[in-house]
N, C-alpha and C positions, 0 to 999 in steps of 0.2 A: 888521834884523828879517826874518822870512820874508815872501816876496812875497804870500802869501795874506792877510796881515793889513794890507797897505798901504791898502786901502779903509777899514778901520776906523781906521787912523792918520789919514787925511785927515779923516774925519768927527769924530774926537776933537779935532782942532785947533780945531773950531768951538765947543767948550765947551758942548755940549748936556748936559743933566743925566742922560739915560738912553740906554743902548745895549743891544741884544740880540745875542747870538751864537747861531747855530744852523747846522744842515747836517751832512752826513756828516763833514766835516773836523774837527768839534769833538772827536771821539774819535780823531783821527789824530796822528801825530808830524810834526815840521817840520824843515826844514834851511834855515838862513839863508845869505846870500851868502858868509859866512865859513866855510861848511861845518860849522857847529856843529849837532848834532842836539839837539832839545829837544821837550818836550811843550807842550800848549796853555798851561799856567800860565806857563812860562818865556817862551813867545812873547808872551803877553799882557803880561807884565811889561815886556819890552823895548819893545813897541809903545806902551803907555800912558806909559812913562817918556819915550820919544821925543816923544810928544805934549804933554809938559809937566807931567805929574803927578809931584809930588815924593814921594808916598806911595801905594803900591799894596797893598791888603790883600785877601786871599782868604778867603772864608768858605764852609765846607761842613760837613756833619755829621760828618766823620771827624776833622779836625784843628781844627775851629772857626775861630778867627781866626789867619791865618798871613801873615807878611810875608816879603819876599825879600831885603832887605839892611838894613844897620844904620841907614841914613837913614830907613827906613820902620818902625823898631822901635816896638812899642807899649810905652808906659811902664806899669810895674806900680805898684800902690798907688793908682791912681785909684779913684774911687767905684765905677765899674763893675768895674774889675780886682780890687777887694778881694773880690768875691763869687765866689771860685774854689774854695770848699770842695766836695769831692765830685766825683768824675769822672762823666761821662755813663754812664748805665746802658743807653742805647739801643744797639742793635746797630750795628756799623760797616756803612755803606752805601757802595759804590763809586760815585763820581761820575765825570764826564768827566775828572777830573784823576788818577784812580787813587788807590791807597792810599799817598800820599806827601806830605810837606811840601816845598814848593818853596823856602822861604827858607833863607838861609845864616845859621846861628846862631853863638853863641860857646860857649866851654867852660863858661861860667857857667849856661847853660840846662840845665834838668834833663830827665831822660828820655832813653832811647835813640832814635835817629832811626828813623822808619818806613822800610819798604822803598821803593825809588824805581825808576821807569822810567829806563833808561840815558840819560844826557845828558852834554854836554860842559861844563857850567857848574860843575863841582866837586860834591863830595858834598853832598847836602842836609843842612841843619842839623837839630838836635834839635827835637822838638816842644815848645812851651810847655806849661805846666800846663794841664790840661783845665779848661774853664769850664762853668758851667751855661748853658742856653739863655738865661736871662734876662740873665746877665752879658754874653754875647756880643752879644745884641741891643742891650743898653744901650750897649755900646761902639761898635757900628755907628752908632747914632743920634748919639752924641757925635762920631764922626769925620766924618759927613756934615754936621754943623752947624758944624764947625770951619773958619773961613775963614783961619786962619794958615798952614796947609799945604794945598796943593791935593792932594786925595785922591781916588783911585778905589777903590771897594769892589766886588769881583767876587763876586757870588753864584753859586756853582757848582751846577749841576743843580737848577734852580729847582723842577722838578716834584717832586723828592724832598723839598726843603726844605718845600714847602707841605703835604706829607702827614704829615711826621714831626716838625716843629719846633714845640714849644709856645711860646706867647708871640708868635707871628708877627703876630697882629692888632695888638698894641701897636706893633710895628715899622712896620706899615702906616700907622698914624696918624701916627707920627713922620715917615715918609718922605713922606706926602702933604703934611704941613706944610712939609717941605724942598722939595718940588716947587713949593710955592706961592711960593718965593723969599724966605722970611723969614730964612733962615740958610743958610750954606754955599754961597754962589754960587761957581761954578767947579769944584765937586766933581762927581763923576759916579758913577753906579751901573751896573755892567755885569752884565747878567743872562745866564747861560749855560744854554742848553737843549740837550738831546740830540735834539730834533725835527729832521726833515729839512727842513721847509719852514715859511715864515713863517705860512702858513695854519693849520698845526698849533699854532704858538705863539699865534696869535690865538684859536684855539678854546680853548686852555688859559686864556688871559686872560679870556675870557668866562665860564669855569666857575670861576675863582678865587674862594675865599671870603675870603681874607686880603689879597691884594695886587692887587685888580682895578684900582685907580687907577694904581699903578706900572706894572703890565704893560700896561695899555691905552695909557698915555702912551708907553711904550717902543716898542710895536708901531706906533703912529701915526707916531712919529718915524722909525722904520726905513722905513716905506713912503715917507715924504716924502724921505728922504735918498737912496733908490735902492739899498737892500739891501747896505750896507757890512758888515753883520753876518753875511752868509751865507758860511760857510767851506766851500768845495767841495774837489774833488780837486786835487792839485798841478798847477802849470802847468809849461811847459817849462823855465823858468829854475830852478825848485826841483828838478825831476827831474835836470837837468844837474848841479846842485850835489850831489845824492845820489850820482850816478854817480861824480863826481870824488872824493867823500869815500871811497867804496868802493874806488876805484882807489888812493888814497894810503894809506889805513889798512888795507885788507883785501887789497891786491894783486889787485884785480879785473882780469882781462885783457880788453883791448879787441880785438875781432875785426877791425873795420874803422874805422880812425881817420878816414878821409875821410867815411865815412858815419855818424859818431857823431851829428852834429846831427840827421840825418834819423831815426836810430833813436830818439833822445830825443823827437823830435816825435811819432813814431808811438806811443811809450809815453804821452805826454801825452794823445793822442786817445782812449786807452782809458778815461780818467776813473776810474782806480782809486786807492784810498788810497795815500799814500806808504808806509805801514807794509807794504802788500802788495809794493810794489817793493823795499823795503828787505830784506824776507825773501828775495825772489827773488835779489837781487844778492848777499846773504850766501851763498846756496846756490851760486851760480855761482862765487863767490870760493873757497868751501871745496873745490869739485871742480876748480878751475882751468879752468872752461869759459868761453871768450871770450863777451863780450857783443856780439851783432850782431843786426840786424833779421831776417835769415833764420832764425836759430835760435829767436828769440822767436816768430816766426810759426809755425815748424814745431812748436813745443811748445805752441801754443795760447795764447800770452800776448798776441799781436796778432791782432785779428780785423777791424779796419777796412780800408778800401781803402788801397792803397799810394800814396805821394806822387809816384812817378815820378822820373825822373832830372833832374839840374840844379837850379838855383835856381828859386824861384817865378817870377822874372821871365823866365827861359828858357822855362818851361812856358807862361807867358802869351803870350809872343811866338810860341810854336808853335801857338796856336789857329788853326785853319783856318776861313775863312768867317765870322769874328766880328770884323771890323775895328772896328765901333762899340764893341763890348763891350771889346775890348782897349785901345782909346784911352781910354775912360772910366776903366778901372781903372789904367792907367799914369799918368793924371793925378793919382791919389791920392798919388803920390810928390812932387808939387810943390804942395802945399797951403800957403796962408798960415799964419802962426803961429796957434796955437790960443788963443782968448781964455778968459775965465773960464767961459763956457758952452760945453759940448761941442757940436760941430757934428753935426747929424743925418747919419748915413751909411747910413740904411736904403735898401733898393733894391727895385725891381720888375723881375722878369725875365719878359718876354712872348715867347711863341713856341710852336710845336708841340712835342709830345713828341719826345725823342731828339735835341734840338738842343744839348745840352751844358749846360743850366741847372744841373743838380746838380753837374757837374764844376767849373763856374765858381764855384759857391757855395763849394766846398771850397777853390778858389784864393783866394777873397775872404778866407776865414779866415786862410790863410797870409799874405796880403798885409797884413792888418790887424795880425797878429802881428809881421811883419817891420818894419812902420813904427811899431810901438809904440802903435798905436791900440786894440789889444785885448791882454789879458795872456795869453790862452790860444789863441784862434783856432780852437778846435774847432767843429765844425758839428753841430747837432742838427736832424735831418730829421723833420718831422712832417706830418700831414694834419689835416683838420678833425676827424676822429674822435678824435685825440689831445688835442684842446682842449675839445671839447663834451661836456657831461655829459648825464645822463638825467633829472635832477631839479633843482629850483631850488637854486642855490648850488653845485652840483657843478662847473659849468662854470668859475667863477672859480677854484676850487681846482685843477682840472686844468690850466688855462692858466697859473696862477702856478707850479705845479710844473714845467711844461715850460720856462717862462722861467728859473726857477732853474737848471735843468740847462744852459741855454744861456748863462748870464751869463759875461762875459769872452770870449764867442765869438759864433757866428752861429746864429740861429734861422731855418731854411729851411722855409717853409710852402708846400708844393706844392698847387696848385689852391685857393688861399686863398679864391677867390670862392665856394666851396661854403658858407663860413660865412654868406654872404648868401642862398644858395639855400634853406637850411633855416631862415632866421631866423623865418619865420612859424610854423612848426610845431615849432621846436626852440629852442635857446639860443645860436644863432650870434652874435646881437648882444651877448650877455653876454661871449662870448669876445673879440669885437672891442673892447668897452669896456675889459675887463681888459687886453688887449694894448696898447691905446693908453696906458693909465696907466703900464704898465711901460716902454714905449718912451720915455715922457717922464722918468720917475723914474730909469731906468737907462740914460739915453742915452749915458753915457760908458763903459758896460760891456756894451753889447749892440748888435748889428747884426741887424736883422730883414730877411729877403729873402722877398718873396711872389712866387710864380711861377704861371704858367698861360697860357691862351689870351689873345691881346691884347684882344679886345673884352670878354671877361668880366672881366679885370683892370681895364680902364678903368671898367666899370660898378661893380665893387666899390669902387673908389677914390671914385667919385662918390656912392656910397650912404651914406657917413658923412662929415660935414663935417670931422671931425678927421683923416681919413686922408690927403688929398692933401698937406697940409703936412708930414707925417711922411716922405714919400718925394719927395725933391728931383727936379726934372725931369732933371738931369744923370745921375741914377742910375735912371731908368726906361729900361731897356735892352732893346732888341728883339733876339731871337735868330732870324734868318731861317732858312728851310729850307736845308739843305746843297745845294750845286750838284752835278750829276752826277759830275764828277771826284772830289769829296771822298767822295761816297757809294760810288763804285767803289773808292776807296782803303780805305775802312772795310771793305767786303765782302772785298776781297782780303787784308786783314790778318787777317780772321776765318778765311779758308781757310788762310792760312799758320800761324796759331796752332794749327789742327788737324792741321797737317803734310800738307795736301792740295796736290798739284801741279796747275797749270793747263795745259791744252793751249792752243795758239794759237787754235784755233777757239772754245774755251770762253771765253777772255778776250774775244774780239770779241763773242760772243753776250752775255756778261755786261754789257758796256758798253751794248749795245743795250737789254737788259732794264732796267737801272738808269735809263738815259735816259728810257725810256718811263714807268717808275714815277714818276720825278720830274715828267715833263710832265703826267701825269694824276693827280698827287697830290691828295688831298682836303684840306679845311681842317684835318683832324686827322691829317695824314700823320706817321708815326712816325720818319722820318729814320733815325738810327742804329739804332733798335730794328727798323725794317723791314729794315735790312741784316742784322742779327743773325738775324731770322727767315728771311730768304732763305738765309743761310749754313747755318742748321740744316736747313732743308728740303732744300737741295741736297746737303749732306753725307750726310743719311739716304738719299736716292735713290742717291748714289754707292755707299754701303756695300751697299745691296741688290743693285746691279748687279754690283760686282766680287767680292763675297763674300770668299773667301780670297786673292784676287789684289790685295792692298792696295797694290802698287806702281803700279797703273794710275792715270793722271792723270784729272782731272775732264774730262768730255766734255759737249758741248752738251745731250745728252739728260738729263743729271743735273739741269738746271734745271727748276723746277716747270712742269708743262705749261700752266698758265694764263698763264705769262709767255712761253713758247715760241711760242704761237700768234701772237703779234704780231711775231715776228722773221722770219716768212715773207713771201714776195712779196705785194703787195696783190691783191685779186680782180680779175678781168677787168672792163673798163669796162662791157660790156654787162650783166654780172651785177650790178654795183654799181648801175647806173642803171636797171635794168629796171623795178622798181615805180614809179619816177617817170615813166618813159616811158609807162607804161600808163595814166597819168592823162589824162583828157580835156582837150584844149586845152593851154594854158600853154606853147606852143612857145618863147616868149621866155624864160620862167622855166627851162625845161629846158635851153636852150642856155647860160644863165648859170651854172647849176649844173654843167653839163658842163665849161665852161671853168674854173670854180674847181677842179674835181677834177683836170683836166689840169695846171693850174699847180702844185698841191700835189705831184703826182707828179713833175713836173719838178724842183722844189726838192728833193725827196727824193733823186732820182738825182744831182743836182749836189753834194749833201753840203756845202752852203754855209750852215752855221748851222742853227738849229732850224726844223723845218717846223711852222707854227702855223696853224690854221684862223682865218679872219678873223671879226670881228664884222660883222653884216649889218643892213640896213634893207630891209624888205618894204614896197613902196609900191603902194597901190591901194585900191579900194573894198572893202567887206565882201563875203564870200561868193566870193572869187576863189581860194580854196585856200591862203591863206597859212599857216594853222595846219597843214594837211595837209602842205604842203611842209616846214614847220619840222620836223615829225616825221621826214620822209624825210632831211632834212639831218642830224639827230642820228644816224639809223641809218647813213648813208653815212660820216660822219666817224668813227663808232665802228669800222666795218669797215676804214677806212683806218688805224686805230691812232691817231687824233688826238684822240679823246675816250674816256675810260675806260669810260663806261657808255652814253652816247648817249641817255639819257632826256631828256624835254622837261618843263620846269616852266612852265606856262602861267599868267600873271598879268595883271592889269590895275591900273588906278589904285586900286581899293578894297583890293586885297591889299597894296599898298605904302605908301600914304599914311596916316599916323596922325592923331590928334587933338590932339597937343601937341608941342612942340619935343623932338626926340630920338627920338620914337617911330617916325617914318618911316625914320630911319637903322637902327634896330634891326630893323624889319620887312624892309627891303631887304636888310640883311646876312643875315638868316635865309633869305630866298629865294635869295640868291646861294650861300650854303652848301648849300642843297638842290639847286641846279643844278650843283654841282661834278661834273665828268666828263660833263656833258651840255649842254643848251641851256636858256637862260633866255629865254622868249618873252614879250614885253611887248606885248600888243595895245592899240591906241589909245594908243600911247606919247606922242603929242603932247599929250595931256591933262595930262601931268605938268608942262608948261611954260606952261599957259594960265591959271594962277591968280593971277598978279601977284606982287609982291615978297614978300608975306607968306604966300604959299601954301606948304604943306608939301611940295608936289610937287618943289620945287627941292631940298629936302633929299634926296629920292630920287635925283635926278640927281647931286648932289654926292657921294653915297655910291657910286653906280654907276660913275661915270667912273674914279676911281682903281682900283676893282676890275677894271674892264676892262683896265687897264694892268698892274697888279701880278699879276693872276691870268691873264694872257694865256696861252692854250694849255691852261688847266685847265678852262675852260668858254667857251661861245659865247653872246653876247647877240644876239638878233634882235629889233629894234624894228619894230613893224608899225603901219600907219595910212594914212589918206588921203594922197595924194601932196603936195598943197599944204600941208597941215598939218604933215606931217613935214619938208618942206623949210624951213618957217618955224622949226620947232624947232631944226633943225640950224644955221640961220643965227644963232640966238640963243645957241647953246652950242658954241663951236668945239672945246672939249675933247671933247664927245661926237661931233661930226662927224669929227674927226681919227681917232678910234678906230673909227669905223664905216665900214670901207673898201670893203665890197661892198654896192652898192644894186641891188636887183632889182625891176623894175617888173612888177606884176600887172595886166594890162589886163582890162577887163570881158569876160565871155564873149560869143561870137557866138551867133546864133540856133541854128545847127546844133549848136554845142557844148552849149547849154542843153538841147536836145532829147535829145542823147546822154547827158548827165548824168542827166536824168529817167529815161530808159530803163534805165540802169544801176541807179539806185536802186530802180526798180520791180522789176527782175529780182532784186536782192538780197533783196527781200521776198517773192519767189515769184510775182510777177504776170506775166502776158502781156498785150500790148496788142492789142485787137481792131481790126478794120478801121476806118480813119478816125480813130483816136485821135491818130496823129502829126500829121495835119493840124490837129486841134483844138488840140494842144499848141503848134504853131507860131503859130497865131493868138493863143493866150493869152499866150505869151512875147513875141510881137511887140508886143502892146499894153502889157504891164506893164514891159518893159525900158526904156521911154522915161521912166518916172518917176525923180525925183531920188533917191528913197530905195530904188531897186531893189536887191535883195539877192543877185543873181546866183545862185550855187549854192545859197544858202540859200532862194531863191525856189523852186527846184525841189523842195526838201524840204518847204517849206510847201505847195506845190501837191499833192504826193503825199498829204499829210495830209488836205487838203480832198477829194481824189478818194476816199480811203478812207471818209470820212464819207458821201459820196453813194452809194458802192458798198454800204455797209452798209445804208442805208435800202432800196436797191433789192433786195438779196438777201433781207433779212428779209421784205419784202412778198411775194416769190415765191421760196420755198425751192428750187424746181427749177432756179434759175439757178446758173451756175458762179461761186463766190465768188472765183476766182483770175483772172478775165478782166476787164480794164478796158475799158469801152465809151465811145464819144464822149460819151454823155449824162452820164457820170460827171465829165467835165472841167467845172468850174464856168465860168459866164459871167465875162467880164472886168468 
């Protein structure tokens, strides 16, 4: 039997009473493994006979009741057969079987045979005498209730039968009684529709006036069984049989014997009817044109991506930087024997864009085909817009149609979590529910791969209790960002593909640029796509530079200027640290930052591995300049090329700690993403570890620590707080302590430094200090700095605010006074 009908054969072995056939393949032709060409009627007869039906009867408006062989012959002279007077007056209507009778008759049968679609089963036999509608329907009823011979009755083109056949309501009553199990156990009714999707069949069942019970039962059974009645495009095995049939019977020349399997596989991925390929091969045979993939692609018959050279296992072994993915897929070759229930092979691919998820999904399809786990292995790539509708009910229809297209292959859903993102305002949940049902019902014919960013995919799986169990842990595969050597290789391959030659200086600069892009990549780094963009921008700049002198190689200046800036020598130390040195006091802090910069420059010159800025702890009381210095650190590291942006994200416990389990991890992850390329400054960080075992602050630390390691070099964490409290926190969390390698002590300001800070603040607001003000300031600071809650630099700002209030009262009382001069009486008492 043809491979496309094997799911129906397996289902028919279960002796269910009803089956539906639908899909684009219903009106196609078929080729079986013996290279025989046949139409659907012939294919159905062989399939149902192999499933144990001794009698197969076809019914349509053209030939009425038709059988295929002598063992299935209808006996004339029965009560129903006696009513044959008068031929049908209704017009002939072409159904999915065409205008032909598929049975083999004898010379005794009357009437000339109708025209037939070409086949290899011999000339179709003559048609029996025409029957009235009533006689045919009576005979169907009798056949379905006969338990002596297991019978399958095929109703062709049910849509047309419902519109044009009189007496169908009486048949419905009889069939409903038969479905009730009172007679004819073991017999079956096969309903053939020209509809593409089961949702269309279901809609017709809901609108049926004559057969609602029969059609509804058949549709429900089809959903339960996992769509065995969907007849789609031909698979690789059937296309291979078609090619060899054309080679043997029509002398089809083969252009590349070694690549024939690959060519047939590419043909199967096009998902076109077998009749289309049959006509194309006939044309090639007639003109003596060899069959090969190159010609098919040049003539527009192949439009999908190429498969690449070598076997699927060779291409899997060639994956760079995806060791975990490769090992998981290679393990598919060594699975235990399959039981009665198909094992779920659905997968979740997590990672940034451009890490090869789509490429690997196509490999998965080939692997499943190679191992016999899927019959086609094609890949249908969709997003949420392809699944979600605009009104109630449309989403289930769209999702089911997409799954129908993917049956016997792989359904690849990119950014699947967007189904949850729009669930409140759209119909994403309906899509997920429909998908879950099909993943269960069609688990032996479908592999679903969801893909997207890691955290979003994890949240998506947690968002529906039915999802985690459908995606086994061993098939939740992480696609890490490519390492710089792989990215450089991708970029150089892109230049070579364009025919561009690299100079030695260009290659060295390219490696620096790519290494820096990787070091400062964001959480959404595009990997291979970023390299393609780099290649396109560089090629465009090269073309504008060389104009007609296309022989010139790529030069360093062809690289985009935003990348070239960071291949230059670092700025001078005095220029780099100038703004920090201009700050009042903080000598100990300035020296620590200077030593850090010198060590980083030493590591850069030694070229011994990556140069990465350390995570830090700022220890000291409030108001000692920790936040200001953190901003300077971001600027310095950006100018050194160690941070992509150098911005500072300032947070405290309220911005990180949530109110329930899991919320703190989400909040912390969002702030880490926000700080990519810059500094995450956590003030009073010790408060995260002071809440006890059940405090959600620990969840923040547990999220932060692995990010500090895994994203090392992509952002810098600065933890700030009182010295003693910070030391206790570090002692309780060795993971945090080991990753925070630079500790900088911020001592309280001295009296002279506080006075200088105040003078600078006042000057920044346009004030001058009158005689005696500095002495009053020193008295004021000397008194308040002894308090345990003294705010250091913040106290200077608070003092200036108080002085402004006193100055305002004095100036308003005497408008002749200068409002820009601070006098000693404006300084408040201690």
